[in-house]
KOLFIMAR-446256 format. One line per 10 residues: their letters; for each residue x, y, z of N, C-alpha, C. Coordinates in steps of 0.05 Angstrom, whole numbers. Layout:
N
A) X Y Z X Y Z X Y Z | ...
This chain:
113
MSDTPKISQA) -60 -452 247 -78 -436 230 -63 -412 219 | -67 -407 194 -53 -385 180 -66 -358 188 | -49 -338 189 -59 -311 194 -67 -296 168 | -64 -310 145 -70 -296 120 -98 -285 119 | -119 -299 127 -146 -287 126 -148 -262 143 | -135 -263 167 -136 -239 184 -121 -216 172 | -99 -221 159 -83 -200 147 -99 -188 124 | -109 -205 106 -124 -194 83 -149 -180 92 | -162 -189 114 -186 -176 124 -179 -149 136 | -156 -147 149 -148 -122 161 -143 -101 139
LDDLFKVIES) -129 -110 117 -124 -92 95 -150 -84 81 | -168 -104 77 -194 -98 65 -210 -78 81 | -210 -82 108 -225 -64 125 -213 -35 124 | -187 -33 125 -175 -7 123 -180 6 96 | -179 -10 75 -185 0 48 -213 11 46 | -232 -3 58 -260 7 58 -262 34 72 | -248 37 94 -249 63 109 -236 84 91 | -214 78 78 -201 97 61 -219 105 38 | -232 86 25 -250 93 3 -273 110 13 | -282 105 37 -305 121 48 -297 150 53
RKGGDPETSY) -272 156 53 -263 184 58 -261 200 32 | -263 187 9 -263 201 -17 -286 221 -16 | -280 246 -23 -300 267 -23 -308 277 4 | -294 267 25 -299 276 52 -288 303 57 | -291 312 81 -282 339 90 -252 339 95 | -236 352 79 -207 352 83 -199 367 108 | -217 382 120 -212 396 145 -212 376 169 | -227 354 166 -230 336 188 -218 308 183 | -210 303 158 -200 276 151 -174 279 135 | -152 268 146 -126 268 132 -129 254 106
TARLFEEGLG) -143 231 106 -146 216 81 -161 232 60 | -182 246 68 -197 263 49 -179 285 38 | -162 295 55 -143 316 46 -123 305 26 | -114 280 30 -96 268 10 -110 265 -17 | -135 255 -17 -150 253 -42 -153 280 -55 | -159 300 -39 -163 327 -50 -137 338 -62 | -115 332 -50 -89 342 -59 -80 328 -84 | -90 304 -89 -86 290 -114 -63 270 -115 | -60 259 -139 -42 237 -143 -13 245 -137 | -5 269 -144 23 277 -139 29 276 -109
RITAKVGEEA) 11 286 -93 16 286 -64 15 258 -53 | -4 242 -62 -6 215 -53 20 199 -59 | 29 201 -84 53 187 -91 78 197 -76 | 79 222 -71 101 234 -55 100 221 -27 | 77 218 -15 75 206 11 83 177 11 | 76 162 -10 85 134 -12 115 133 -12 | 127 150 -29 157 151 -30 169 159 -4 | 158 179 9 168 188 35 167 165 56 | 144 152 57 141 130 76 159 106 70 | 163 100 44 181 79 37 210 85 46
TEVINAALRE) 218 110 43 244 119 52 246 116 82 | 225 123 97 225 121 126 227 92 135 | 215 73 120 218 45 127 247 36 123 | 259 45 101 287 38 96 305 49 118 | 301 74 124 318 86 145 314 72 172 | 289 65 178 284 51 203 298 24 203 | 297 10 180 310 -16 179 340 -14 182 | 352 8 172 381 11 174 390 22 201 | 373 38 215 382 53 238 366 49 263 | 343 37 262 324 37 284 318 8 294
TPEHVTSESA) 299 6 311 290 -19 322 269 -33 304 | 265 -59 308 243 -72 293 216 -59 299 | 212 -49 322 187 -35 329 183 -10 311 | 205 4 307 203 28 289 198 19 260 | 210 -3 252 204 -13 225 175 -20 223 | 164 -32 243 135 -39 244 118 -15 241 | 124 6 256 108 31 255 110 44 228 | 134 46 217 137 59 191 124 42 169 | 125 15 172 113 -2 152 82 2 152 | 71 5 176 42 11 177 35 37 162
DLLYHLLVLW) 52 57 166 48 82 152 49 78 122 | 69 63 113 73 57 84 48 42 73 | 39 22 87 16 7 78 -9 25 76 | -13 42 95 -36 60 94 -34 78 69 | -11 90 65 -9 108 42 -10 93 15 | 0 68 15 -3 51 -9 -32 45 -14 | -48 40 6 -76 35 3 -91 60 -7 | -82 83 2 -94 108 -9 -88 110 -39 | -63 104 -46 -56 105 -75 -72 85 -91 | -76 61 -80 -93 41 -94 -121 52 -98
AEQGVTPEDV) -132 63 -77 -159 74 -79 -161 96 -100 | -141 113 -101 -140 135 -120 -139 124 -149 | -125 101 -152 -121 90 -179 -142 69 -186 | -161 63 -168 -181 43 -174 -171 14 -172 | -150 11 -157 -138 -16 -152 -148 -25 -124 | -156 -50 -122 -165 -60 -96 -144 -79 -85 | -145 -84 -59 -127 -104 -47 -130 -131 -61 | -155 -138 -68 -159 -164 -82 -145 -165 -109 | -144 -142 -123 -128 -141 -148 -99 -148 -143 | -88 -137 -122 -60 -141 -115 -56 -170 -106
FEELRNRAGV) -74 -180 -89 -72 -207 -79 -73 -227 -102 | -91 -221 -121 -93 -239 -145 -67 -239 -161 | -55 -216 -164 -30 -214 -179 -8 -231 -164 | -8 -229 -138 11 -245 -122 6 -274 -125 | -20 -282 -125 -27 -310 -129 -17 -320 -157 | -20 -303 -177 -12 -310 -204 18 -314 -205 | 33 -301 -188 62 -303 -188 72 -326 -171 | 55 -338 -155 63 -360 -137 76 -382 -152 | 98 -392 -143 112 -414 -156 129 -406 -180 | 129 -380 -186 146 -371 -208 170 -357 -196
SGIEEKESRD) 194 -364 -206 217 -351 -195 216 -321 -200 | 227 -305 -182 227 -276 -185 242 -268 -210 | 262 -282 -217 278 -275 -241 261 -280 -266 | 247 -303 -267 230 -310 -290 207 -290 -292 | 195 -283 -269 172 -264 -269 182 -237 -280 | 204 -227 -270 214 -201 -279 220 -202 -309 | 233 -223 -319 239 -226 -347 213 -226 -364 | 192 -239 -354 167 -239 -369 155 -211 -371 | 158 -195 -350 147 -168 -351 164 -151 -370 | 191 -155 -369 209 -139 -386 203 -145 -416
QGN) 197 -170 -422 192 -177 -450 165 -166 -460 | 147 -161 -441 121 -151 -449 121 -121 -454 | 143 -108 -448 145 -78 -452 158 -71 -478
């Protein structure tokens, strides 16, 4: 049995919690604080966490990569919520790309710009 439904459900569940923190008390919720601080802070955190995943991959254990990846996914979900993007939007985009070579997909995006 595939773990895909469990994975997408876990992301959906976390996304719902994140969305519920919008407008919450930034004194008691880190997520609410991120929303209050705005897009610049949220994107900075995504970049910081991405860098930490890279550093963990180069210098640390797989367990550390796992931990840092969880942080990155959380901050990415906050960014999605801030931008009005849902996990389903992203999953749909991935489904649309299934069976298309990465090179072809990138070229099609480059031609559209």
